[in-house]
DRENROVO-886095 format. One record per residue: residue in one letter; y, z, x of N, C-alpha, C, O in turn. Coordinates in pm, whole numbers, plus 50000, padded with zeros to 5 digits. Layout:
% DRENROVO-886095
AYZXYZXYZXYZX...
% end
This chain:
% DRENROVO-886095
X317876660421097318536661821222320116667121166320756661921075X320446676821231321796682421191322866675821284322706674721405X323946671621219325146665621312325856677321351325646688421302X326796674521449327736685721508328806689921415329556699221445X328906683021297329836687221210329336694321104330106700221029X328126694621089327436704320969327756719120999327846723921112X327906725420888327956742320910326636745620956325646738420939X326636758321026325446764521081324376768220969324766771520857X323206767620995322146768620907322056784720890321956791720990X322096790420760322036805820754320706811320767320546823420787X319766803420758318296806720785317996805020929318206793920979X317496815321008317326812321150316026804221168315026806221100X316116795421260314976785121292313836793121380314046804321427X312796787021392311716792321469312206793721597311986804321655X312936783521661313186785121801314146797021811314086802421922X315036802621725315976812021748315066824721704314536824821593X314896835121794314296847521756315256856521667316476856621682X314616863721579315426872421489315886885921566315216891021656X317006890721524317616901021618316546912721613315796914521517X316546920221721315466931121718315996942721625317166946421622X315036947521554315286959921477314856973121524313726974921569X315796982921516315546995921603314477003521538314517005721417X313537007421610312357013921572312467028821608312777032621721X312197036921511312177051021535310947057321463310397051121373X310567068321499309337074621446309747082021319308817085421245X310777084521289311317091921164311377082021047311017087020941X311677071421043311647061820925310297052920931309897047521034X309677052220808308417044420792308757030720808309857025620783X307607024420855307857008820882307857001420744308366990220741X307387006320639307406998420517308237004820406308107016820386X309056997520332309977005920247309097010920113308217004220060X309517023820074308827027819952309577029619831309077035619736X310907024419827311717024919728311337019719596311897023919495X310377010519595310097004019466308707010519407308267006519299X308157019019471306907026419426307247037719324308237044719346X306607039619233306867051019144306257062919194305337060319271X306477075519174305837087219217304427086719159304127081019054X303567093819243302217093619216302017102119086301037098819019X302737111819042302497120018936302737111218800302207114718695X303477100818808303507092518674302537081018662302637072918570X301677080318748300627070618722299427074918644299067086618651X298837067018576297777070818486296477070918565296277061218638X295637079918560294387081618633293447071118584293417069218462X292597063418671291587055018630290217061818629289197056018591X290237075618676288937081318675288687087918535289247083718434X287767099018534287317104918426288307112818371289057118718449X288467114318223289497122718159288987134518153287897135118096X289557147218207289277159918194290237166318087291467166218090X289397172217986290007177717876289617193417872288597197417927X290387200717812290167213617781289267215517676289327207317585X288307225917668287747227617548288277235817450287897235517333X289227243917498289907254317420291327248717362291887254217267X291817237717426292927231617368292917224817248291907224617176X294087218517216293997210417081293187197517116293017194117233X292737190917015291787179517035292757169717061293887171217015X292407157217148293147145017174292967136917063292227139216967X293847125017087293797115416973292357106816988291947100916889X291537106217124290377099917130289417106717070288587101017001X289407120117089288387129517028288497130916878287507133916810X289797128516819289957128216662289257114916624288477114916529X289517103616692289057091016653287357091116657286687085816569X286897096816754285517096416774284707106116668283627103416616X285427117416649284717124216545284977119116398284187121816308X286017112216378286307105516237285307093216232284947090116118X284867086416325283957074516308282507078516275281927088716314X281947067716187280637072316149279707070016258279957063316358X278497076816229277607077916349276767063916364276327059616470X276637057916241275667044816252276707034216215276967031916097X277387026816328278387016916289277557004316241278146996916162X276297000816278275876989316225275746989416080275866979216013X275477001716029275167002515875276487002015812276526997515698X277657006115871278777006415808279446991915800280216988815710X279086983615902279726970615919279016960415839279596950715793X277586963015822276776952815764277216953915590277596964215534X277086943015537277226944515378276296950815297275106949715326X276636957315200275746963615104274896953915038275536944514989X273556953415021272786945114953271986951514835271636963214842X271726944414737271136950514623269566947814660269186938714734X268676957614592267046954914598266686941914576265916936114653X267256935514459266636921414439267036911514549266266902714586X268336913514602268766903914705268056906614824267906897114901X267576917814857266686921914993265306916214955264726910815049X264776916214855263686909114821263566894714833262616889014887X264566889114778264736873914782264956869414951264496859115002X265606877715006265896875115162264466877115249264146870215346X263726887615195262636890115264261406878215222260566875415308X261366872815112260586860915071261086850115140260236843015193X262316846815154262696834015223262326835815365261866826015424X262466846415424261976848915561260576846715579260156838915664X259806853515498258256852615494257926837115472257056832015543X258606829215375258256813715377258566808115509257786800315563X259686811715565260156801615680258926807015803258496798915886X258546819115800257526822115904256256814915876255696809315971X255726814315756254506806115714254726790815757253826784415813X255906785815729256166772415749256036769515905255386759815944X256626777815987256646777316131255266778516163254816770216242X254466788016114253096788616163252236777816134251356774716214X252416771416021251726756615978252076746916076251216739716128X253306746316104253636736316203252986738716340252416729716402X253076749316377252466754616512250856750916512250276744816601X250336755416405248826752016390248536736016383247486731616430X249416728216329249226714816309249296708416453248426700816494X250426712216528250526710316664249276713116762248756704816837X248966724116747247756729216819246526720516781245776716816871X246276716916651245086708216624245226694316686244286688216736X246706689216678246696677616750246456675516889246006665216939X246806687016953246546689017110244776690717124244126685817216X244296697317031242806698517060242286685017038241476681017121X242626677516942242046662416915242186654717045241246648617095X243596655417107243776647817206242946652317327242556643717405X242646665117347241796669517460240336664617432239626660117522X239986665517319238546659717294238436645917309237356641117341X239566638017287239326623617314239496621817455238836612517500X240196628317538240206626017684238916631117737238456624817832X238246641317693236866644617751235926633217702235106629517787X235876627217586234996617417566235226604817653234306598217702X236486602117665236716589717760236436591217905236066582117979X236666605517944236226609318073234686605518107234306598718202X233866611518003232416609418005232076595518007231316590418089X232676589317912232386573217927232596567018058231706560118107X233676568818118234116563918235233276568418349232866560518435X233026581518348231996587418441230626580618442230066577518547X230146578518326228836570218311229146554418379228406549318464X230076549518337230436535018387230366536218528229696527918590X231016545918592231206547218738229976548418806229826542718914X228936556218747227646558618799226906545218800226316540818899X227006539518686226246524818684226836515718769226046507618817X228096514618805228536504218908228216508719041228016500419130X228146523519067227826527519217226266524119222225866519119328X225436526019130223936522019145223876505919178223346500419275X224616499719063224606483019091225116479519228224496470919290X226196485219283226766480919411225726484219522225536476419615X224966497819509224016500419619222876491319597222326488119703X222386486319496221256476819488221706464119531220826456719576X222966459619527223456447219591223436447519722222876438619786X223996457119772224076460719910222566459819994222336453020094X221766467319931220386467819972219646453019972218936449620067X219876444919865219316432519855220146423319969219566414820038X221316425619978221916415420078221296419520224221046410520305X221076431820254220526435120385219196430020389218816425120495X218456430420295217046424020295217066409020319216296403820400X217956402120248218226388520268218706385020395218256374520442X219546391720464219996387620571219196391520698219326385320804X218406401620682217446404220787215986399520787215346397520889X215546397920666214126389520662214136375720613213416367420669X214866372520518215106359020463215606349520558215126338220555X216496352420641217436342820708216526338320817216826327020853X215516343520881214706338420985213906326220946213776316121014X213346328720817212466317720767213316304720737212866293420753X214336306920702215176295020659215536287620781215436275420778X215936293720889216376285121005215176279421073215346268721132X213916285321076212736278821117212316266921044211736257621100X212606267020917212136257320828212766244920835212196234420804X214106245720878215116233320903214746225021010214926212821004X214226230821115213956221621239213136210921225212916203621321
% end
């Protein structure tokens, strides 16, 4: 809250509209004094060079660089060292192959165990089904035929 003795605020408030600016068609609406001229900007497109002119620094750099950079960046190795590295890589691959074979054999053994257990359970299931079927047929025979005789004998 501003008191009557405070100096006026230099920033206009929202309630006070800003003074109208003259509009004319000859002046652009946006100032362009901060932009550099277009000729001083570097192009982001393809660089076009003359074939007959002097080579540029990029062309000189490209021509002086070797064609196989991976060969120049890798360390030079002596033939015995290369053989040692090859043998070490071969041993590592053989060890990995042995581990994979061992793991596969363990999986095969487990599959065989599961198959035998499944066959055993399936046989037990068939036995139980036949046993339950016999019990059901026996209980039907007992309830239909044997029950009448017992009731008559008690009287």
